[in-house]
C-alpha positions as CSV (number, residue, x, y, z in Angstrom):
1,K,103.6,110.8,110.5
2,S,101.1,111.1,113.4
3,G,102.0,108.0,115.6
4,H,101.2,104.1,114.8
5,R,100.5,103.6,111.1
6,G,98.2,107.2,111.6
7,G,100.4,109.3,109.1
8,A,99.6,109.7,105.2
9,A,103.1,109.6,104.1
10,A,104.4,106.1,103.8
11,G,107.7,104.7,104.4
12,T,108.4,107.9,107.4
13,A,108.7,107.9,111.1
14,R,107.4,110.6,112.8
15,T,109.4,112.6,114.5
16,P,108.1,113.4,117.9
17,A,105.9,116.4,118.9
18,P,108.1,119.9,120.7
19,S,106.9,119.6,124.1
20,W,104.4,123.4,123.4
21,M,102.8,121.5,120.9
22,R,101.7,118.3,123.1
23,R,100.9,120.8,126.2
24,R,98.4,122.7,123.5
25,G,96.7,118.6,122.6
26,S,93.4,119.6,123.5
27,R,92.6,122.6,121.7
28,C,94.6,121.5,119.1
29,A,92.4,118.5,118.1
30,V,89.5,120.2,118.4
31,A,90.6,123.5,116.7
32,A,92.1,121.8,113.7
33,I,89.2,119.4,113.1
34,L,87.0,122.6,113.1
35,A,89.4,124.3,111.3
36,A,88.8,122.0,108.9
37,A,85.3,122.5,108.5
38,F,84.8,126.1,108.8
39,A,87.1,127.4,105.9
40,L,85.4,125.2,103.8
41,A,81.7,126.1,104.5
42,W,83.5,129.8,104.9
43,H,85.4,129.4,101.1
44,G,82.3,127.4,99.5
45,L,84.2,124.6,98.6
46,A,82.4,121.6,96.7
47,S,85.3,119.7,95.8
48,G,89.2,119.4,96.4
49,L,90.9,118.5,99.2
50,A,92.0,120.1,102.6
51,M,94.5,119.4,105.3
52,I,95.1,120.6,108.4
53,R,97.9,120.5,110.8
54,G,97.4,119.7,114.4
55,P,99.6,118.7,116.9
56,S,101.3,116.0,115.9
57,G,100.8,115.8,112.2
58,I,97.6,115.6,109.7
59,A,94.5,116.1,112.0
60,A,92.0,116.6,109.9
61,V,91.1,116.8,106.0
62,A,88.6,118.0,104.2
63,V,86.6,116.4,100.7
64,G,84.3,117.1,98.9
65,R,81.2,115.8,98.2
66,Q,81.5,113.7,95.7
67,A,85.2,112.3,96.6
68,W,83.4,110.9,99.9
69,L,80.0,111.7,101.2
70,G,77.5,109.5,99.1
71,R,78.8,106.7,100.7
72,W,78.4,107.7,104.7
73,R,75.5,105.9,105.4
74,G,75.1,107.5,108.6
75,A,74.5,111.3,108.4
76,G,71.1,112.8,108.8
77,T,69.1,114.6,106.5
78,A,71.3,118.8,107.4
79,A,74.4,116.1,106.8
80,A,73.4,114.5,103.8
81,K,72.7,118.4,102.2
82,R,76.0,119.5,103.2
83,S,78.7,120.0,100.7
84,W,81.9,118.9,102.4
85,G,82.4,116.7,105.4
86,V,85.1,115.7,108.2
87,V,88.2,113.0,107.3
88,M,90.5,112.2,110.2
89,D,93.5,110.2,111.2
90,I,93.3,108.2,114.2
91,D,96.2,107.3,116.1
92,G,98.4,110.7,116.9
93,V,95.6,113.1,115.9
94,V,91.9,111.2,118.4
95,V,93.3,109.1,120.6
96,R,97.3,108.1,121.6
97,G,98.1,104.3,121.2
98,S,94.4,103.1,123.8
99,E,93.8,106.8,125.8
100,P,91.7,109.4,123.8
101,I,93.3,112.8,123.5
102,P,91.8,114.9,126.0
103,G,89.1,117.1,123.7
104,A,89.0,114.4,120.7
105,G,85.6,112.7,122.1
106,Q,83.5,115.7,122.2
107,A,85.2,117.5,118.9
108,V,84.0,114.1,117.4
109,R,80.2,114.8,119.7
110,D,80.4,118.7,117.9
111,L,80.4,117.3,114.3
112,R,77.5,115.0,115.0
113,E,75.4,117.6,116.4
114,A,76.3,120.0,113.9
115,G,75.2,117.5,111.6
116,V,78.9,118.0,109.2
117,P,79.9,114.4,107.8
118,F,82.6,112.4,109.2
119,A,85.0,109.4,108.8
120,F,88.4,108.3,110.4
121,M,91.3,107.2,108.5
122,S,93.8,105.4,109.0
123,N,96.9,103.4,107.4
124,G,97.2,100.9,110.2
125,G,94.2,98.1,110.7
126,G,94.6,94.6,111.7
127,I,91.2,93.8,112.5
128,T,87.5,94.5,110.2
129,E,86.4,98.7,110.4
130,A,83.6,97.2,112.1
131,K,85.5,96.4,115.7
132,K,87.5,99.2,114.7
133,A,84.1,101.0,114.8
134,A,83.3,99.7,117.7
135,H,86.6,99.8,119.7
136,L,87.0,104.1,119.1
137,S,83.3,104.2,119.5
138,K,84.2,103.2,123.7
139,V,87.4,105.0,123.6
140,L,86.4,108.5,122.5
141,G,83.2,108.0,124.7
142,D,80.4,106.0,123.5
143,V,80.5,108.2,120.4
144,A,78.3,106.5,117.6
145,I,80.8,105.1,115.0
146,D,79.2,103.1,112.2
147,E,81.8,100.9,110.5
148,S,81.5,102.9,107.0
149,Q,83.1,106.1,108.5
150,I,86.1,103.9,109.4
151,L,89.2,103.3,106.2
152,L,92.1,101.6,107.1
153,S,95.0,100.4,105.8
154,H,93.9,97.1,103.7
155,T,89.6,98.0,103.3
156,P,90.5,98.8,99.6
157,M,91.4,95.2,99.5
158,R,87.7,94.9,100.1
159,R,87.5,95.0,95.5
160,L,89.9,92.4,95.3
161,A,87.8,89.3,96.5
162,E,84.9,89.7,94.0
163,R,88.4,89.9,91.4
164,Y,89.7,86.3,93.3
165,R,86.8,84.7,93.2
166,G,87.1,81.0,92.3
167,R,91.5,81.5,92.3
168,R,93.7,80.4,94.9
169,V,94.8,83.2,97.1
170,V,97.0,83.6,100.3
171,I,96.5,86.1,102.3
172,V,99.4,87.5,105.3
173,G,98.7,88.6,108.7
174,G,98.0,88.8,112.3
175,A,95.7,87.1,114.3
176,E,92.5,88.7,113.1
177,T,93.2,88.5,108.9
178,V,91.4,85.8,108.9
179,A,88.1,87.4,110.3
180,V,89.1,90.5,107.8
181,A,89.3,88.4,104.7
182,E,85.9,86.7,105.5
183,S,84.5,90.6,106.0
184,Y,85.0,90.8,102.8
185,G,84.0,88.8,100.8
186,F,87.7,86.2,100.4
187,D,86.2,82.7,100.9
188,V,88.8,80.5,103.7
189,K,86.9,78.3,103.9
190,G,86.5,76.5,100.5
191,G,89.9,77.0,100.0
192,W,90.9,79.3,97.6
193,A,91.5,81.8,100.1
194,I,94.8,80.1,102.2
195,T,97.3,81.2,104.8
196,C,100.7,80.5,105.2
197,A,100.6,79.0,108.5
198,Q,98.2,76.4,106.1
199,I,100.1,76.3,103.4
200,A,103.2,75.2,106.0
201,A,101.5,72.9,108.2
202,G,100.7,70.4,105.0
203,T,103.3,71.3,102.3
204,P,106.3,69.1,103.4
205,G,109.7,70.1,103.5
206,I,108.8,74.2,102.6
207,L,110.1,75.3,106.3
208,P,113.1,73.0,108.6
209,R,110.6,73.0,111.4
210,Q,107.1,70.9,111.2
211,L,104.2,73.7,112.2
212,M,100.6,73.0,112.6
213,A,97.7,75.0,110.9
214,P,95.3,76.9,112.7
215,A,92.3,75.0,114.7
216,S,89.9,76.2,112.5
217,L,91.7,76.0,108.9
218,P,92.7,72.4,107.3
219,A,96.7,71.7,106.6
220,I,97.4,72.2,102.8
221,D,99.7,70.9,100.7
222,V,100.2,73.0,97.8
223,N,102.6,71.0,95.7
224,A,100.0,67.8,95.4
225,E,98.3,66.5,92.7
226,G,95.2,68.9,91.6
227,E,95.6,72.0,93.5
228,P,94.6,75.4,92.0
229,P,97.8,77.7,91.6
230,I,98.7,80.3,94.2
231,E,97.4,84.2,91.8
232,A,98.1,86.6,94.8
233,V,99.3,87.4,97.3
234,L,97.6,90.1,99.8
235,I,99.5,91.0,102.2
236,I,96.8,93.0,104.8
237,Y,98.6,93.7,107.8
238,D,101.9,92.6,109.6
239,P,103.0,88.8,109.7
240,A,102.3,87.1,113.4
241,D,105.7,85.0,112.6
242,W,107.7,87.2,109.6
243,W,110.2,84.6,109.3
244,L,107.2,82.0,108.1
245,E,105.4,85.0,106.0
246,L,108.7,85.1,104.6
247,Q,109.6,82.5,103.6
248,V,106.1,81.4,101.9
249,V,105.5,84.2,100.2
250,S,109.5,83.9,98.8
251,D,108.2,80.2,97.6
252,V,104.9,82.2,96.5
253,L,106.5,84.5,93.8
254,A,109.2,82.1,92.5
255,G,106.7,79.6,91.4
256,G,107.5,76.1,90.3
257,R,106.5,72.5,90.9
258,P,107.5,72.3,94.0
259,L,106.6,75.4,95.2
260,G,109.5,77.8,95.8
261,S,111.6,75.4,93.3
262,G,111.0,77.6,89.8
263,D,110.8,74.5,87.8
264,G,108.3,74.6,85.2
265,G,109.1,71.5,84.2
266,A,109.1,70.8,79.7
267,E,108.5,74.8,79.5
268,G,111.7,75.2,81.3
269,A,112.1,78.4,84.7
270,V,109.2,80.5,84.8
271,E,108.1,83.7,84.6
272,Q,106.7,85.6,88.2
273,T,103.6,86.1,88.1
274,I,101.6,86.1,90.5
275,E,100.0,89.5,91.9
276,V,101.3,91.5,95.3
277,Y,99.2,93.3,97.0
278,A,100.4,95.6,99.7
279,S,98.2,97.8,102.3
280,N,100.8,99.8,104.0
281,P,104.8,99.9,102.0
282,D,105.1,101.3,105.4
283,F,109.2,100.3,106.2
284,L,109.7,101.6,109.4
285,W,106.8,103.4,112.3
286,Q,107.1,104.9,115.6
287,G,105.7,103.4,118.8
288,R,106.0,103.8,122.7
289,D,109.5,103.0,121.9
290,P,112.2,106.2,120.7
291,G,113.6,103.5,118.2
292,P,111.7,102.9,114.7
293,R,110.1,99.6,114.9
294,Y,109.9,98.1,111.7
295,A,106.2,97.8,109.6
296,P,104.7,95.7,107.2
297,G,107.0,97.0,104.3
C-alpha cells in the first residue's frame, strides 16, 4: 500500500519503504512507468495486466486496449493506435502528500510526448475527478491532465445515479461529497439524495443534540408523513463527523418508522433491505503519522 489511499490492496497499511528505496525515488518513478510501457510493447501484449513495483508500492499498471484505452479522450492519433497504455497510482508514486516525487512530472510528460495513453487510479477521493485532475496537473508542473484520466475510489458510483433516479439515497462523506454526488447525476436539490446532516437537523430525537443542516441544504424529517423510504446508503468518502454518520446510517439500516426502530407496524419487525455501497473498505491507512490512521472502512 503506497501511502494515503494509494495502494491496490484494501484493508492494509503500508510498511515504510527502506531508506535505500526512498533515495532512488526520482529514477524509480521514471523507470517503473517506462518499464511497464516498454515491457508490453516488446512482448506485443494487446490485452492483460502488468504491475511494476516502484519505490513505495505499485508504480504503474499497464492495461489492454479494450479494457481502458477506448475511454481515454485525450489521446492523439498516435496514442489512439496503440494497443496498451499506462495506469499509475497517485500517492507514493507521482506525489507524496502535496509534493511531487522527483522525476514524476517529467515521466508523465515523456509519456505524453511519446504518444502513450496514461491515466491515474487511486483509492483516495473526496473531490470531483475534474478538481483532482486540475490539482494533479499543477503539482506535477502544469502537466495537462483531463478528468477522464482520473479514476478515484468513488468514480464507479457514477453508474448508480441512473439506478437510483427518483429513489431516495443517503450520501456519506466529507465537505465536498455533495459536489461529487451531483457531478455523478444524483439529485441533491430535489431531495432524492440527502446527507446525514440533513436528517439529523430535521428529524427530532435522532441525535441527543440538535444539529444545523448545511446552509445550502434543507433539514429533512425522514419520519414525516409522505416522506419516501430510504433505499440505499452511499459511503462516498470519509465522514466529516463519524459520530453523526454512524448513528444515522445505523438507524437507516435498522429501518422502520420511526427510523431506527425496526418497527414495520402491522407487519412486525422489518428486514434490512437497504443497500450499502462503500467506495473504499480500507479500515486503516498510513499517513504522515508513524501510527496507522482510521480510514472509511
